[in-house]
VOZA-265508 format. One record per residue: x, y, z of N, C-alpha, C in turn; residue in one letter. Coordinates in steps of 0.2 Angstrom, whole numbers, plus 5000, padded with zeros to 4 digits. Example, Ala and Ser with C-alpha at 12.3 -4.5 7.8 and 13.67 -1.06 7.14 Angstrom:
VOZA-265508
506649725039506249785039506649845039a;506449895035506849955036506450005039s;
***
This chain:
VOZA-265508
509849065063510349095067511049095063m;511449145063512049145059512549095062a;512949065057513349015059514149045058i;514249075053514949105052515049155057k;515749165058515949225063515749285060r;515849305054515649375052514949385051h;514549335050513849335050513549355058a;513849315062513749335069513849405071k;514449425069514649495071514149545067k;513949535061513449575058512849575061r;512649515064512049515068512049555074h;512649555078512649595084512649665082r;512949685077513049755075512349785073q;511949745069511249765067510849765073s;510849725078510449725084510649795088e;511249815089511449875092511149935088r;511249935082510949985077510249995078r;509849935078509149935079508949965085r;509249945091509049975097509150055097e;509750075094509950145094509450185090r;509250155084508750185080508050195083n;507850135086507250135090507150195095r;507750205099507750255104507650325100a;508050335095508050405092507350415089v;507050365085506450365082505850385088r;505950345093505450355099505450425101s;506050455102506150525105505850575100a;505950565094505750605089504950605089t;504650545089503950545089503650575095r;503950565101503750595107503750675107t;504350705104504350775103503850805098a;503750765093503150785088502550785092v;502350735096501750725099501650785104k;502150805107502150865112501950925108r;502250935102502050995099501250995097v;501050935095500350935093499850945099v;500050915105499650925111499751005113v;500251035112500351105114499951145110a;499951135103499551175098498851165100v;498551105102497851095103497651125110e;498051125115497851135121498151205124a;498751215124499051265128499151335124g;499451375127499551445123500151435118p;500151485113500551475107501351475109p;501551505115502251505117502451435119e;502051395122502151325124502251285117d;501851305112501951265106502551285102a;502751345103503351365100503951335103g;503951335109504551295113504551225111e;503951195111503951125110504151115102a;504051155098504251155091504951155090y;505251195094506051205094506351135096r;506051105101506351045104506250985098r;505650985095505550935090505950945084a;506051005082506551025077507250995078q;507451005084508150975086508150895085q;507550865088507550795088507450765081a;507150805077507050785070507750785066i;508050845067508750855064509250795067d;509250775073509650725075509450655072v;508850645071508650585068508850585060a;508850635057509050645050509850635050a;510150665054510850665054511150595055r;510750555060510950485061510750435056k;510350465051510150415046509450375048g;509150395053508550355055507950375051v;507950435049507450465044507850495038i;507550505032507850535027507850615028h;508350645025508350715026507750755023k;507450725018506950765015506250745019r;506250685022505750675027505750715033a;506350735035506450775041506250845039a;506350865033506150935031505450945031a;505150885028504350885027504050885034r;504350845039504050845046504050915049k;504650945048504751015051504351065048k;504251065042503851105038503051105040s;502851045041502151035043502051055050r;502551035054502451065061502451135062l;502851165058502951245058502251275056a;501951245051501351275048500851265054r;500851205057500351195062500451245068r;501051255070501151305075500951375073v;501151395067500951465065500251475065q;499851425062499151425062498851435069k;499151405074498851405081499051475084a;499551505082499751565084499451625081a;499151615075498851665072498151695075a;498051755075497451775078496851745075p;496351725079495751695076495251755075k;494951745069494451795066493751775068e;
***
């Protein structure tokens, strides 16, 4: 455990940041999971709406520094491809 005052403060700060980051990361994962479930189960309109919500959640995570901006772009790109593939007419 930290002994010095500044070390205790840094520990408190890191604990608060960790909790905040966990919440943002969890919300992002949930939004992504909803897209995947909507693509597999429901109509394409539901998947599109879920994708828009996931895109917002991913952008928030990137803006807050929870995930890297390129990782966010990669996640959004892969989700978009998945949604488009589901919406495409089946041959």
